[in-house]
N, C-alpha and C positions, 0 to 999 in steps of 0.2 A: 504493500500500500504506500509505503514511504517512497519507494522508487517511482511509483506511478505519479505521485504528487511532484516529485523532482522533475520527471519527464514533462509533465504538464506545464510547470513553471518555465522550463527551458524552451519548450516549443512555443509557448505563448509570446515569447520575445522574438520569434522569427517569422518571416513571411510564409513559411511552410506550415504554420500552426493550423490555419483554417483548412488547408488541403488534407493534412494528416488526420486531424480530428474528424473531418467529414468521411474520409475513406474508411478509417478504422471503425467508426460508429456504424456506417452503412454495411460493411462486411459482416459485422456482428449481428446486425438486425436481419440481414439477408440469411445468415446461417440459422437463426431462430425461425425465420419464415419457412425455410426449407424443412426444418425439423418438425414443424407442426403441420406439414402437408399443404403449405401455401394457403393457410386459412386467411380470409380477407381481413379479419381483425388484427392479424400480425403484419400488416402491410409495412414493409421496411422503410418506406419514405416517411410514414407517420411516426414510427418509433425513432427514426434518425432525427427528425425535426424536434420531437419532444426531448430526446436525450441531449441533443446539442443545446437546446434552450435552457435546460436545467443546468448543464455543466457551465455554460457561459455565465448564467446568473450567479451560481454559487461561487465561481472563481472571479467574478467581477470583471470579466473580459469584455472590452468594448466591441460592438458589432463591426466597426471599421477594421479593427485588428484582425478579427476572424475573417472578414471578407477579403482582406488583402491576399490571403492564400486561397480561399474558396472560389475566388473569381476564375481560377483555371477551370474548375468544374462548370461554372456558369458559362464560360466560353464554349464548352463542349455541348451545351444544350442545342445550339444552332445545328451543328452537324448531326446530332442525334435525331432531331426532328426531320431533317432532310432524309436521313436513312430510312424513315418510315415509308418513303416513296417506293422503296425497292419491292416489298411485297405487293404493293398496288400495281406496279409495272408487270409483275408476274401474273396478275389476274386482270390485265387490261381488257381482254375480250369480254370477260364476264361483267366487268364494270360498265363497259360501253353498252351492253345490252340492257343494263339496269339504270342507265343514266337518269331517266325521268323520275323513276321511283326514288333514287338516291337524293335527287334535288328536292323533291316534294317532302321526303322525310326530314331532310336537313332543315328546310324552311320551317316545317311544323315544330321540330324539336328545338330549334334555336329560338323561335317565337315563344314557345312554352317556357323555356329556361329563363329567358330574360324577362318575359311578361309576368311570370309568377313571382319572381324575386322582387321586381319593382312594385308590383301590385301589393304584395304582402308588406313590403317596406313602407309604402304609402299609407296602407291601412293602419300601420303601427305608428304613423306620424314621424317617420324619419325625415331629416332635412334633405333638401334637394341635392346637395353635393354627394351625400351618401347614396341616394337613389341612383344618381348618375354613375357612381362607382360600382353599384351592384349590377347594373345592366349587363356588362360584359363578363360576369363571373364564370361563365362556362367556356370562356375562350382562354387559350394558353396565356400564362401570366404576362410575358413581354408584350404581346399584342393587346391584351386587356388594359394594360397601363396606358398604351398609346391611345386607345379608343376612349378610355375614361377621361383622358386629358382633353381630347377633342369635344367630349360631351359636357365639359365643365366639372368633371368629377375630380377625385383625388387619386392620382396614380398609385401611390403606396397602398392606399386602402383597397383599390381594385386588385392589386397583386395579392393582398392577404385574402380577399374574398375568393379569388381564383384558386389559390392553394387549398383553402378550406373546402371549397366545392369539389376539387379534384379528389381530395382525401375521403370526403364523405361518400362520393360516388364509388370510388374504388373499394371501399369497405362494405357499403350497403347494397351494391348492385346485384351481387349474386343472390342474396336473400330475396330482394324485391323481384328480380326476374324469375326466380324459382317459384315464388308465390303466384306470379302471373302466368306460370306454365309456359314461359317463352324459352324454348330449348335450342333454336337454331343459332349456331355460333356467329353467323353473319349479323343477325338481328341483335343479338346480345352485344356484340362488339360495336356495332354502329350506335346503339343506344348509349353505351358507355363512353365512346369518344365524343358523342354529341353533348352529353351532360357534364363530362368530367375531363375533357381535353387530354393532355399528355399523361397525366397521372393515371387516368382511367385507361388510356391506350396501353400503358406499360403493364397494367394488371391484365388486360385482355390478351396481350401478347404472350404472357406467361401461361395463360389457361389454354388457348387454342390459336393456331396459326391464322385461321380464317377470321376469328374474332379480332385478333390483333390487326390484321390487314384492314378490316372494315372500321375498326376504331381509329386507325391512322387516317383513313379516308374521311371519316366524320370530322376529325380534328381539323384537317386541312380545309374542308368545305366550310366549316363554321367560321374559321378565320377569315376566309374570303367574304362570306356573306355578311358577317358582323362588320368588317371594315368598310364594306360598301353601303350597307343598309342602315346601320345604327345612327351614324351622323345625320343621314337624310331624314330618318324617322324622328330624331330628336328635334329637328327644326320645325316639325309640325306641332309641337307642344310648347 
């Protein structure tokens, strides 16, 4: 234990601190996730975030100090999202045949995700900037931040809403879709990607290859639709 504290103190003074802490925590969380049969409640992203938050709080480590190293992982998010296009390319003929159905489902899913969040927030009396930050909650965080800024929302708040939405979807989707007796991997994956963006897509990819491909497709379509339609719709209100 003493050695661990010494190591933590040493690393916290170097730029590699954030990178090392994130990788070690994630590997441990992933190991537990595999040991319990990839149970949704053991989602490694969720437990990595919670563990790092506790460690940073208890050690008094400032977030900029942590992010100085963790930004290397942040940089890799872009290539990781682009890599989701590969399984889609492998299924391009199938997707071409289902193009209209995919577009209709994406429009309905995106409208339901944004509309329900904003409507519920409005009913609870949340202020306008918070409502505008809630609207892109089902879009991947970097894009959600940009859209929220265009809408007059708060980018940092939009990022937090997006991460929470992704985690809730990744953890609860299996139980909800099982209860609705939806068994097709393509449908489950598309629903997960539509509601829970990249975090949901990562979960779908671990469960079934087709589910992962359709989750990645849903993620990409939602990004395009939200970037085009949300600013336009916001001007109407």
